[in-house]
Jmol script that loads the backbone (N, CA, C; Angstrom):
load data "model"
ATOM      1  N   MET A   1       0.917  -1.025   0.564  1.00  0.00           N
ATOM      2  CA  MET A   1      -0.123   0.080  -0.074  1.00  0.00           C
ATOM      3  C   MET A   1       0.861   1.061   0.088  1.00  0.00           C
ATOM      4  N   THR A   2       0.382   2.174  -0.985  1.00  0.00           N
ATOM      5  CA  THR A   2       1.481   3.227  -1.382  1.00  0.00           C
ATOM      6  C   THR A   2       1.122   4.091   0.004  1.00  0.00           C
ATOM      7  N   VAL A   3       1.904   5.199  -0.101  1.00  0.00           N
ATOM      8  CA  VAL A   3       1.370   6.372   1.603  1.00  0.00           C
ATOM      9  C   VAL A   3       0.086   6.857   0.876  1.00  0.00           C
ATOM     10  N   MET A   4       0.027   7.179   0.045  1.00  0.00           N
ATOM     11  CA  MET A   4      -1.578   7.842  -0.659  1.00  0.00           C
ATOM     12  C   MET A   4      -2.691   6.715   0.070  1.00  0.00           C
ATOM     13  N   GLU A   5      -2.580   5.632  -0.417  1.00  0.00           N
ATOM     14  CA  GLU A   5      -3.432   4.884  -0.495  1.00  0.00           C
ATOM     15  C   GLU A   5      -4.035   4.909   1.150  1.00  0.00           C
ATOM     16  N   LYS A   6      -2.711   4.596   1.866  1.00  0.00           N
ATOM     17  CA  LYS A   6      -3.313   4.533   3.299  1.00  0.00           C
ATOM     18  C   LYS A   6      -3.791   5.517   3.766  1.00  0.00           C
ATOM     19  N   ILE A   7      -3.095   6.697   3.279  1.00  0.00           N
ATOM     20  CA  ILE A   7      -3.777   8.256   3.567  1.00  0.00           C
ATOM     21  C   ILE A   7      -5.248   8.221   3.303  1.00  0.00           C
ATOM     22  N   ASP A   8      -5.635   7.745   1.871  1.00  0.00           N
ATOM     23  CA  ASP A   8      -6.743   7.335   1.865  1.00  0.00           C
ATOM     24  C   ASP A   8      -7.465   6.288   2.469  1.00  0.00           C
ATOM     25  N   ALA A   9      -7.114   5.207   2.700  1.00  0.00           N
ATOM     26  CA  ALA A   9      -8.238   4.310   3.819  1.00  0.00           C
ATOM     27  C   ALA A   9      -8.289   4.674   5.017  1.00  0.00           C
ATOM     28  N   LEU A  10      -7.805   5.950   5.427  1.00  0.00           N
ATOM     29  CA  LEU A  10      -7.679   6.103   6.834  1.00  0.00           C
ATOM     30  C   LEU A  10      -8.968   7.163   6.952  1.00  0.00           C
ATOM     31  N   ARG A  11      -8.813   7.858   5.610  1.00  0.00           N
ATOM     32  CA  ARG A  11      -9.691   9.356   5.045  1.00  0.00           C
ATOM     33  C   ARG A  11     -10.790   8.604   5.376  1.00  0.00           C
ATOM     34  N   LYS A  12     -10.992   7.629   4.573  1.00  0.00           N
ATOM     35  CA  LYS A  12     -12.206   6.685   4.009  1.00  0.00           C
ATOM     36  C   LYS A  12     -12.985   6.134   5.751  1.00  0.00           C
ATOM     37  N   GLU A  13     -12.164   5.798   6.147  1.00  0.00           N
ATOM     38  CA  GLU A  13     -12.474   4.854   7.116  1.00  0.00           C
ATOM     39  C   GLU A  13     -13.541   5.641   8.488  1.00  0.00           C
ATOM     40  N   ARG A  14     -12.918   7.300   8.413  1.00  0.00           N
ATOM     41  CA  ARG A  14     -13.606   8.275   8.863  1.00  0.00           C
ATOM     42  C   ARG A  14     -14.867   9.146   8.324  1.00  0.00           C
ATOM     43  N   GLY A  15     -15.115   8.523   7.218  1.00  0.00           N
ATOM     44  CA  GLY A  15     -16.123   8.818   6.412  1.00  0.00           C
ATOM     45  C   GLY A  15     -15.745  10.618   5.972  1.00  0.00           C
ATOM     46  N   TRP A  16     -14.242  10.916   5.923  1.00  0.00           N
ATOM     47  CA  TRP A  16     -14.548  12.500   5.687  1.00  0.00           C
ATOM     48  C   TRP A  16     -13.565  12.471   4.096  1.00  0.00           C
ATOM     49  N   SER A  17     -14.129  13.625   3.445  1.00  0.00           N
ATOM     50  CA  SER A  17     -13.987  14.166   2.214  1.00  0.00           C
ATOM     51  C   SER A  17     -12.156  14.790   1.888  1.00  0.00           C
ATOM     52  N   VAL A  18     -11.992  14.499   0.675  1.00  0.00           N
ATOM     53  CA  VAL A  18     -10.587  15.538   0.994  1.00  0.00           C
ATOM     54  C   VAL A  18     -10.773  16.955   1.632  1.00  0.00           C
ATOM     55  N   ASN A  19     -11.515  17.390   1.199  1.00  0.00           N
ATOM     56  CA  ASN A  19     -11.384  18.888   2.296  1.00  0.00           C
ATOM     57  C   ASN A  19     -11.423  19.025   3.891  1.00  0.00           C
ATOM     58  N   ASN A  20     -12.652  17.923   4.201  1.00  0.00           N
ATOM     59  CA  ASN A  20     -12.023  17.583   5.463  1.00  0.00           C
ATOM     60  C   ASN A  20     -10.903  17.607   6.616  1.00  0.00           C
ATOM     61  N   LEU A  21     -10.194  16.323   5.779  1.00  0.00           N
ATOM     62  CA  LEU A  21      -9.121  16.187   5.997  1.00  0.00           C
ATOM     63  C   LEU A  21      -8.094  17.146   5.269  1.00  0.00           C
ATOM     64  N   ALA A  22      -8.415  17.968   4.830  1.00  0.00           N
ATOM     65  CA  ALA A  22      -7.869  19.500   4.476  1.00  0.00           C
ATOM     66  C   ALA A  22      -7.778  20.340   6.045  1.00  0.00           C
ATOM     67  N   MET A  23      -9.324  20.230   6.103  1.00  0.00           N
ATOM     68  CA  MET A  23      -9.451  21.434   7.640  1.00  0.00           C
ATOM     69  C   MET A  23      -8.960  20.870   8.765  1.00  0.00           C
ATOM     70  N   GLU A  24      -8.901  19.604   9.080  1.00  0.00           N
ATOM     71  CA  GLU A  24      -8.635  18.972   9.809  1.00  0.00           C
ATOM     72  C   GLU A  24      -6.596  18.954  10.166  1.00  0.00           C
ATOM     73  N   ALA A  25      -6.326  18.657   9.166  1.00  0.00           N
ATOM     74  CA  ALA A  25      -5.100  18.890   9.266  1.00  0.00           C
ATOM     75  C   ALA A  25      -4.530  19.897   8.747  1.00  0.00           C
ATOM     76  N   MET A  26      -5.158  21.237   8.860  1.00  0.00           N
ATOM     77  CA  MET A  26      -4.821  22.803   9.248  1.00  0.00           C
ATOM     78  C   MET A  26      -3.699  23.046   7.362  1.00  0.00           C
ATOM     79  N   LEU A  27      -4.231  21.844   6.287  1.00  0.00           N
ATOM     80  CA  LEU A  27      -3.978  22.237   4.957  1.00  0.00           C
ATOM     81  C   LEU A  27      -4.623  22.641   4.171  1.00  0.00           C
ATOM     82  N   THR A  28      -4.174  23.582   3.127  1.00  0.00           N
ATOM     83  CA  THR A  28      -4.994  23.570   2.143  1.00  0.00           C
ATOM     84  C   THR A  28      -5.783  22.627   1.204  1.00  0.00           C
ATOM     85  N   GLN A  29      -6.686  23.083   0.858  1.00  0.00           N
ATOM     86  CA  GLN A  29      -7.570  21.798  -0.046  1.00  0.00           C
ATOM     87  C   GLN A  29      -6.656  21.195  -1.595  1.00  0.00           C
ATOM     88  N   SER A  30      -5.764  22.728  -1.827  1.00  0.00           N
ATOM     89  CA  SER A  30      -4.888  22.510  -2.896  1.00  0.00           C
ATOM     90  C   SER A  30      -4.003  21.559  -2.675  1.00  0.00           C
ATOM     91  N   THR A  31      -3.664  22.090  -1.357  1.00  0.00           N
ATOM     92  CA  THR A  31      -2.384  20.935  -1.213  1.00  0.00           C
ATOM     93  C   THR A  31      -2.745  19.077  -1.340  1.00  0.00           C
ATOM     94  N   LEU A  32      -3.615  19.134  -0.418  1.00  0.00           N
ATOM     95  CA  LEU A  32      -4.187  17.546  -0.840  1.00  0.00           C
ATOM     96  C   LEU A  32      -4.623  17.181  -2.133  1.00  0.00           C
ATOM     97  N   ASN A  33      -5.267  18.052  -2.461  1.00  0.00           N
ATOM     98  CA  ASN A  33      -5.592  17.752  -4.278  1.00  0.00           C
ATOM     99  C   ASN A  33      -4.257  17.354  -5.255  1.00  0.00           C
ATOM    100  N   ASN A  34      -3.637  18.118  -5.033  1.00  0.00           N
ATOM    101  CA  ASN A  34      -2.131  18.089  -5.924  1.00  0.00           C
ATOM    102  C   ASN A  34      -1.574  16.937  -5.579  1.00  0.00           C
ATOM    103  N   LEU A  35      -1.691  16.030  -4.243  1.00  0.00           N
ATOM    104  CA  LEU A  35      -1.101  15.021  -3.557  1.00  0.00           C
ATOM    105  C   LEU A  35      -1.755  13.919  -4.472  1.00  0.00           C
ATOM    106  N   TYR A  36      -3.391  13.733  -4.402  1.00  0.00           N
ATOM    107  CA  TYR A  36      -4.365  12.870  -5.080  1.00  0.00           C
ATOM    108  C   TYR A  36      -3.900  12.848  -6.967  1.00  0.00           C
ATOM    109  N   THR A  37      -3.892  14.212  -7.392  1.00  0.00           N
ATOM    110  CA  THR A  37      -3.208  14.245  -8.538  1.00  0.00           C
ATOM    111  C   THR A  37      -2.357  13.671  -8.984  1.00  0.00           C
ATOM    112  N   ARG A  38      -1.483  13.649  -8.628  1.00  0.00           N
ATOM    113  CA  ARG A  38       0.112  13.410  -8.962  1.00  0.00           C
ATOM    114  C   ARG A  38       0.461  12.422  -8.955  1.00  0.00           C
ATOM    115  N   GLY A  39      -0.725  11.829  -7.227  1.00  0.00           N
ATOM    116  CA  GLY A  39      -0.065  10.499  -7.259  1.00  0.00           C
ATOM    117  C   GLY A  39       1.649  10.469  -6.721  1.00  0.00           C
ATOM    118  N   ALA A  40       1.805  11.697  -5.947  1.00  0.00           N
ATOM    119  CA  ALA A  40       3.215  12.043  -5.721  1.00  0.00           C
ATOM    120  C   ALA A  40       3.271  12.074  -3.968  1.00  0.00           C
ATOM    121  N   GLU A  41       4.337  11.648  -3.284  1.00  0.00           N
ATOM    122  CA  GLU A  41       3.971  11.560  -1.564  1.00  0.00           C
ATOM    123  C   GLU A  41       4.162  12.769  -1.025  1.00  0.00           C
ATOM    124  N   PRO A  42       3.739  12.693   0.240  1.00  0.00           N
ATOM    125  CA  PRO A  42       3.662  14.028   0.735  1.00  0.00           C
ATOM    126  C   PRO A  42       5.181  14.152   1.103  1.00  0.00           C
ATOM    127  N   LYS A  43       5.096  15.498   1.449  1.00  0.00           N
ATOM    128  CA  LYS A  43       6.662  16.027   2.462  1.00  0.00           C
ATOM    129  C   LYS A  43       6.328  15.724   3.918  1.00  0.00           C
ATOM    130  N   LEU A  44       7.196  15.436   4.541  1.00  0.00           N
ATOM    131  CA  LEU A  44       7.293  15.111   6.058  1.00  0.00           C
ATOM    132  C   LEU A  44       6.654  15.868   6.705  1.00  0.00           C
ATOM    133  N   SER A  45       6.690  17.170   6.417  1.00  0.00           N
ATOM    134  CA  SER A  45       5.940  18.019   7.012  1.00  0.00           C
ATOM    135  C   SER A  45       3.890  18.247   7.137  1.00  0.00           C
ATOM    136  N   THR A  46       3.562  17.613   5.675  1.00  0.00           N
ATOM    137  CA  THR A  46       2.490  17.505   5.219  1.00  0.00           C
ATOM    138  C   THR A  46       2.115  16.057   5.837  1.00  0.00           C
ATOM    139  N   LEU A  47       2.658  14.965   5.915  1.00  0.00           N
ATOM    140  CA  LEU A  47       1.968  13.952   6.427  1.00  0.00           C
ATOM    141  C   LEU A  47       2.517  13.800   8.076  1.00  0.00           C
ATOM    142  N   ARG A  48       3.175  14.791   8.821  1.00  0.00           N
ATOM    143  CA  ARG A  48       3.001  14.901   9.791  1.00  0.00           C
ATOM    144  C   ARG A  48       1.608  15.493  10.438  1.00  0.00           C
ATOM    145  N   ALA A  49       1.245  16.600   9.837  1.00  0.00           N
ATOM    146  CA  ALA A  49       0.229  16.939   9.431  1.00  0.00           C
ATOM    147  C   ALA A  49      -1.274  16.085   9.606  1.00  0.00           C
ATOM    148  N   ILE A  50      -1.231  15.316   8.811  1.00  0.00           N
ATOM    149  CA  ILE A  50      -2.439  14.448   8.340  1.00  0.00           C
ATOM    150  C   ILE A  50      -1.925  13.622   9.215  1.00  0.00           C
ATOM    151  N   CYS A  51      -1.254  12.718  10.000  1.00  0.00           N
ATOM    152  CA  CYS A  51      -1.362  12.525  10.844  1.00  0.00           C
ATOM    153  C   CYS A  51      -1.844  12.476  12.386  1.00  0.00           C
ATOM    154  N   GLY A  52      -1.252  13.922  12.347  1.00  0.00           N
ATOM    155  CA  GLY A  52      -1.950  14.794  13.532  1.00  0.00           C
ATOM    156  C   GLY A  52      -3.897  14.870  13.312  1.00  0.00           C
ATOM    157  N   ALA A  53      -4.102  14.938  11.866  1.00  0.00           N
ATOM    158  CA  ALA A  53      -5.670  15.098  11.901  1.00  0.00           C
ATOM    159  C   ALA A  53      -6.528  13.794  12.212  1.00  0.00           C
ATOM    160  N   PHE A  54      -5.752  12.805  12.001  1.00  0.00           N
ATOM    161  CA  PHE A  54      -5.885  11.301  12.066  1.00  0.00           C
ATOM    162  C   PHE A  54      -5.673  10.900  13.361  1.00  0.00           C
ATOM    163  N   GLY A  55      -5.222  11.727  14.614  1.00  0.00           N
ATOM    164  CA  GLY A  55      -4.489  11.005  15.765  1.00  0.00           C
ATOM    165  C   GLY A  55      -3.639  10.056  16.021  1.00  0.00           C
ATOM    166  N   ILE A  56      -3.022   9.914  15.175  1.00  0.00           N
ATOM    167  CA  ILE A  56      -2.107   8.672  15.064  1.00  0.00           C
ATOM    168  C   ILE A  56      -0.473   9.741  15.056  1.00  0.00           C
ATOM    169  N   THR A  57       0.393   8.789  14.805  1.00  0.00           N
ATOM    170  CA  THR A  57       1.792   9.140  15.049  1.00  0.00           C
ATOM    171  C   THR A  57       2.508   8.742  13.416  1.00  0.00           C
ATOM    172  N   LEU A  58       3.639   9.361  13.179  1.00  0.00           N
ATOM    173  CA  LEU A  58       4.340   8.830  11.973  1.00  0.00           C
ATOM    174  C   LEU A  58       4.570   7.143  12.490  1.00  0.00           C
ATOM    175  N   ALA A  59       5.053   6.908  13.261  1.00  0.00           N
ATOM    176  CA  ALA A  59       5.262   5.594  13.702  1.00  0.00           C
ATOM    177  C   ALA A  59       4.261   4.511  13.550  1.00  0.00           C
ATOM    178  N   GLU A  60       3.496   5.221  14.056  1.00  0.00           N
ATOM    179  CA  GLU A  60       2.102   4.436  13.512  1.00  0.00           C
ATOM    180  C   GLU A  60       1.282   4.100  12.116  1.00  0.00           C
ATOM    181  N   PHE A  61       1.762   5.412  11.753  1.00  0.00           N
ATOM    182  CA  PHE A  61       1.020   5.492  10.183  1.00  0.00           C
ATOM    183  C   PHE A  61       2.021   4.205   9.766  1.00  0.00           C
ATOM    184  N   PHE A  62       3.344   4.393   9.719  1.00  0.00           N
ATOM    185  CA  PHE A  62       4.338   3.227   8.589  1.00  0.00           C
ATOM    186  C   PHE A  62       3.975   2.027   9.404  1.00  0.00           C
ATOM    187  N   SER A  63       3.230   1.743  10.472  1.00  0.00           N
ATOM    188  CA  SER A  63       3.373   0.303  11.182  1.00  0.00           C
ATOM    189  C   SER A  63       2.793  -0.827  10.058  1.00  0.00           C
ATOM    190  N   ASP A  64       3.475  -2.106   9.992  1.00  0.00           N
ATOM    191  CA  ASP A  64       2.579  -2.524   9.016  1.00  0.00           C
ATOM    192  C   ASP A  64       1.129  -3.708   9.717  1.00  0.00           C
ATOM    193  N   GLU A  65       1.545  -3.176  11.034  1.00  0.00           N
ATOM    194  CA  GLU A  65       0.608  -4.084  11.715  1.00  0.00           C
ATOM    195  C   GLU A  65      -0.918  -3.332  11.629  1.00  0.00           C
ATOM    196  N   MET A  66      -2.289  -3.401  10.965  1.00  0.00           N
ATOM    197  CA  MET A  66      -3.141  -2.720  10.650  1.00  0.00           C
ATOM    198  C   MET A  66      -3.944  -3.141  11.615  1.00  0.00           C
ATOM    199  N   GLU A  67      -3.768  -4.377  12.160  1.00  0.00           N
ATOM    200  CA  GLU A  67      -4.975  -4.325  13.578  1.00  0.00           C
ATOM    201  C   GLU A  67      -4.603  -3.660  14.453  1.00  0.00           C
ATOM    202  N   GLU A  68      -3.158  -3.278  14.850  1.00  0.00           N
ATOM    203  CA  GLU A  68      -2.624  -2.749  16.377  1.00  0.00           C
ATOM    204  C   GLU A  68      -2.656  -1.142  16.037  1.00  0.00           C
ATOM    205  N   ASP A  69      -2.513  -0.799  14.616  1.00  0.00           N
ATOM    206  CA  ASP A  69      -3.415   0.418  14.466  1.00  0.00           C
ATOM    207  C   ASP A  69      -4.439   0.827  14.773  1.00  0.00           C
ATOM    208  N   GLU A  70      -5.672  -0.420  14.197  1.00  0.00           N
ATOM    209  CA  GLU A  70      -6.598  -0.211  14.846  1.00  0.00           C
ATOM    210  C   GLU A  70      -7.102  -0.135  15.906  1.00  0.00           C
ATOM    211  N   LEU A  71      -6.236  -1.232  16.897  1.00  0.00           N
ATOM    212  CA  LEU A  71      -6.548  -1.153  18.216  1.00  0.00           C
ATOM    213  C   LEU A  71      -5.877  -0.057  18.902  1.00  0.00           C
ATOM    214  N   ILE A  72      -4.817   0.539  18.536  1.00  0.00           N
ATOM    215  CA  ILE A  72      -4.298   2.022  19.204  1.00  0.00           C
ATOM    216  C   ILE A  72      -5.266   3.359  19.365  1.00  0.00           C
ATOM    217  N   ARG A  73      -5.781   3.351  17.837  1.00  0.00           N
ATOM    218  CA  ARG A  73      -7.113   4.361  17.648  1.00  0.00           C
ATOM    219  C   ARG A  73      -8.117   4.233  18.139  1.00  0.00           C
ATOM    220  N   ARG A  74      -8.334   2.877  18.843  1.00  0.00           N
ATOM    221  CA  ARG A  74      -9.936   2.790  19.025  1.00  0.00           C
ATOM    222  C   ARG A  74      -9.864   3.035  20.145  1.00  0.00           C
ATOM    223  N   VAL A  75      -8.336   2.727  21.256  1.00  0.00           N
ATOM    224  CA  VAL A  75      -8.159   3.212  22.279  1.00  0.00           C
ATOM    225  C   VAL A  75      -8.563   4.703  22.951  1.00  0.00           C
ATOM    226  N   ARG A  76      -7.523   5.095  22.364  1.00  0.00           N
ATOM    227  CA  ARG A  76      -7.200   6.640  22.050  1.00  0.00           C
ATOM    228  C   ARG A  76      -8.928   7.102  22.049  1.00  0.00           C
ATOM    229  N   ALA A  77      -9.598   6.505  21.567  1.00  0.00           N
ATOM    230  CA  ALA A  77     -11.543   6.680  21.125  1.00  0.00           C
ATOM    231  C   ALA A  77     -11.808   7.086  22.900  1.00  0.00           C
ATOM    232  N   LEU A  78     -11.479   6.022  23.514  1.00  0.00           N
ATOM    233  CA  LEU A  78     -12.024   5.813  24.881  1.00  0.00           C
ATOM    234  C   LEU A  78     -12.220   6.915  25.714  1.00  0.00           C
ATOM    235  N   SER A  79     -13.178   6.995  26.491  1.00  0.00           N
ATOM    236  CA  SER A  79     -13.154   8.218  27.556  1.00  0.00           C
ATOM    237  C   SER A  79     -12.154   7.708  28.487  1.00  0.00           C
ATOM    238  N   PRO A  80     -11.664   8.687  29.616  1.00  0.00           N
ATOM    239  CA  PRO A  80     -10.679   7.971  30.629  1.00  0.00           C
ATOM    240  C   PRO A  80     -11.929   7.038  31.559  1.00  0.00           C
ATOM    241  N   SER A  81     -13.035   6.378  31.687  1.00  0.00           N
ATOM    242  CA  SER A  81     -12.889   5.808  32.590  1.00  0.00           C
ATOM    243  C   SER A  81     -13.226   4.550  31.604  1.00  0.00           C
ATOM    244  N   GLN A  82     -13.270   4.225  30.530  1.00  0.00           N
ATOM    245  CA  GLN A  82     -13.343   3.484  29.658  1.00  0.00           C
ATOM    246  C   GLN A  82     -12.307   2.738  29.447  1.00  0.00           C
ATOM    247  N   LYS A  83     -11.265   3.693  29.461  1.00  0.00           N
ATOM    248  CA  LYS A  83      -9.706   3.214  29.710  1.00  0.00           C
ATOM    249  C   LYS A  83      -9.570   2.809  30.556  1.00  0.00           C
ATOM    250  N   GLU A  84      -9.630   3.290  31.602  1.00  0.00           N
ATOM    251  CA  GLU A  84      -9.740   2.311  32.763  1.00  0.00           C
ATOM    252  C   GLU A  84     -10.207   1.075  33.174  1.00  0.00           C
ATOM    253  N   ALA A  85     -11.412   1.185  32.663  1.00  0.00           N
ATOM    254  CA  ALA A  85     -12.358  -0.338  32.818  1.00  0.00           C
ATOM    255  C   ALA A  85     -11.540  -1.263  31.562  1.00  0.00           C
ATOM    256  N   LEU A  86     -11.140  -0.835  30.389  1.00  0.00           N
ATOM    257  CA  LEU A  86     -10.716  -2.111  30.136  1.00  0.00           C
ATOM    258  C   LEU A  86      -8.592  -2.169  30.806  1.00  0.00           C
ATOM    259  N   LEU A  87      -7.952  -1.237  31.249  1.00  0.00           N
ATOM    260  CA  LEU A  87      -6.719  -1.536  32.028  1.00  0.00           C
ATOM    261  C   LEU A  87      -7.134  -2.628  33.040  1.00  0.00           C
ATOM    262  N   HIS A  88      -7.931  -2.185  33.523  1.00  0.00           N
ATOM    263  CA  HIS A  88      -8.913  -3.385  34.750  1.00  0.00           C
ATOM    264  C   HIS A  88      -9.095  -4.721  34.263  1.00  0.00           C
ATOM    265  N   LEU A  89      -9.461  -4.775  33.100  1.00  0.00           N
ATOM    266  CA  LEU A  89     -10.120  -5.905  32.596  1.00  0.00           C
ATOM    267  C   LEU A  89      -8.914  -7.167  31.767  1.00  0.00           C
ATOM    268  N   LEU A  90      -7.821  -6.007  31.664  1.00  0.00           N
ATOM    269  CA  LEU A  90      -6.577  -6.736  30.872  1.00  0.00           C
ATOM    270  C   LEU A  90      -5.807  -7.215  32.006  1.00  0.00           C
ATOM    271  N   ARG A  91      -5.717  -6.456  33.166  1.00  0.00           N
ATOM    272  CA  ARG A  91      -5.300  -6.852  34.128  1.00  0.00           C
ATOM    273  C   ARG A  91      -5.479  -8.418  35.007  1.00  0.00           C
ATOM    274  N   GLU A  92      -6.826  -8.256  34.509  1.00  0.00           N
ATOM    275  CA  GLU A  92      -7.828  -9.736  35.091  1.00  0.00           C
ATOM    276  C   GLU A  92      -7.543 -10.714  34.654  1.00  0.00           C
ATOM    277  N   MET A  93      -6.993 -10.845  33.055  1.00  0.00           N
ATOM    278  CA  MET A  93      -6.722 -11.511  32.143  1.00  0.00           C
ATOM    279  C   MET A  93      -5.482 -12.513  32.535  1.00  0.00           C
TER     280      MET A  93
END
end "model"
wireframe off; spacefill off
backbone 0.3
color backbone group
C-alpha cells in the first residue's frame, strides 16, 4: 500500500472528504488535491499534519500491523473511565 493509498483508506474510514481532511490537518485543499492528482508522496511536514488529524503518530502510520493501528485508534477514542475499565479487564486476564 502506498502512502497516498493509506491516507485515503484512513480518510474513508472516518467518512471524511478531502476537504474535511484538509481542514482537520490545517492544510489547504489544493495541497491535498495536488497529492491525489499527482500521486506524489507528501512532504514530511504534510504527512505529520495529516497524521495529527488522524490522531496517530508517524510510527503508527508506517506500522505494518494494521490491526495494532486499529486497536491503538480505538483505545485513544475511549473516555478516561472506559480506558480504566479496559486496563482493569486486561489486568484480570
